[in-house]
N, C-alpha and C positions, 0 to 999 in steps of 0.2 A: 504494500500500500504506500510505502514511502516514495515510490516512483510515480504515483498517480498525482497528476497536477490538474489545474483548472479550477473554475469556480462553480461548477455545476452543483445543483442541489443534491444530487446523489453522492457526489464526492464528499460534500460537507456532512451528509448523514453518516457516511462510512467513518469519517474522522471522529465524529461525535460518538458513534457506537464503539470505536476502539478505545476512546477515553473512558467510557462507561464500563466496558468489559475489563479494562485494566484495573479499574478501581474495584470491581467485583472480584476479580482474581486475587487481589490483595486481601480481601476479606475472607475468601474461601479457604485459603491455605491448601496444602498438598493432600489432605485427607478428606476434606469436606467438599462435596459436590456443589455445583452452582445452583442446583435445584433445591438444595437443603438450606439455603441462606434464610436466616430468621429476619424479623423486622429490624432488630437492632443493627445487624450487619448491613442490611439494605440502607438504613438511614446513614450509617457511617460512609458507605460507598457513595451515596448520593451527595453527601457533604464534600467528600474527597473530589468528586468529579464535577461538582457545582451544577447538579441537575436535580430533578425531583425524584422521589421514590417511584413515581409512575414510570419515569424514563428507565429506571433500574428494572422494574417489572417487565416493561416492554422489551428491554435488551435480553432479559432472561428468557422470555417467550420466543424471541427471534432466534436465540441461540439453540433452544430446544427444537424448534422447527428445522433449523439448518442441520442439526444432529440427526434428526429423523430422515431428512431428505438425503443426507450422506449415506445413511444405512440402506435406504431404498436403492440409491444408485449403486452402491457396493454390491448389493444382492443381485441387481440386474447384470452387473458386470460379471459376477461369479457364475451366473448361469448362462453367460454368453449372449445375452440379449443386447440389442442396440441401445446406446445411450442417447438421451435427448440432446438437441443442440440449442433449444430455446425454452423459455419458461412455459410458453403455450404448449409446446410439444411434450414437456415434462408432465404437465397436468393431464394431457390427453393419454399419455402412456400410463400414468399412475391409475387413471380411471379404468383403462383397459386391463391393467394388471389386477385391479380389484375385482373386475368382472370375471377374470379367468381364475382368480384365487391364488395366483402366484405371488410369493413374497408377502403374504397376508399380514403378518404381524406389524412390520414397519409401515406399510401403506395404511393400515387401519389407524395406527397411532397418528400418522401424519395427517390423514384426512379428518380425523376427529379434532385435532388441534386447529386445522384450517377452518372447519365448520364452526368451532367454538369462537374463534376470532371473528369470523364473519357475523355471527350472532351478536357479539359484543358491539360491533360497529353499527349494526342496524338499529 
């Protein structure tokens, strides 16, 4: 990310996310997972990165979705399936995988988290 330059909104979001994740990592320590952070640790991380606890929660949710997506992509690669080249193609492939029942565990987790986030936004 250090080689990414420009003033686009996406680049700025990535930079902010890195600051937030670095502060979360400081609170996690080597044995505590990011999903097990308590309220106190989130407040400390928010203060350290100068953001709200809502931003910390959003970063944790994003991290979890990325982790699930990584698991799904790894599972597709392991079974020799073609990998998506765009976000739209990834969504289509994931739906198809769900219909076929391949790689069920990771896709179900991922789709459930996506559905939950869509419901929160609605």
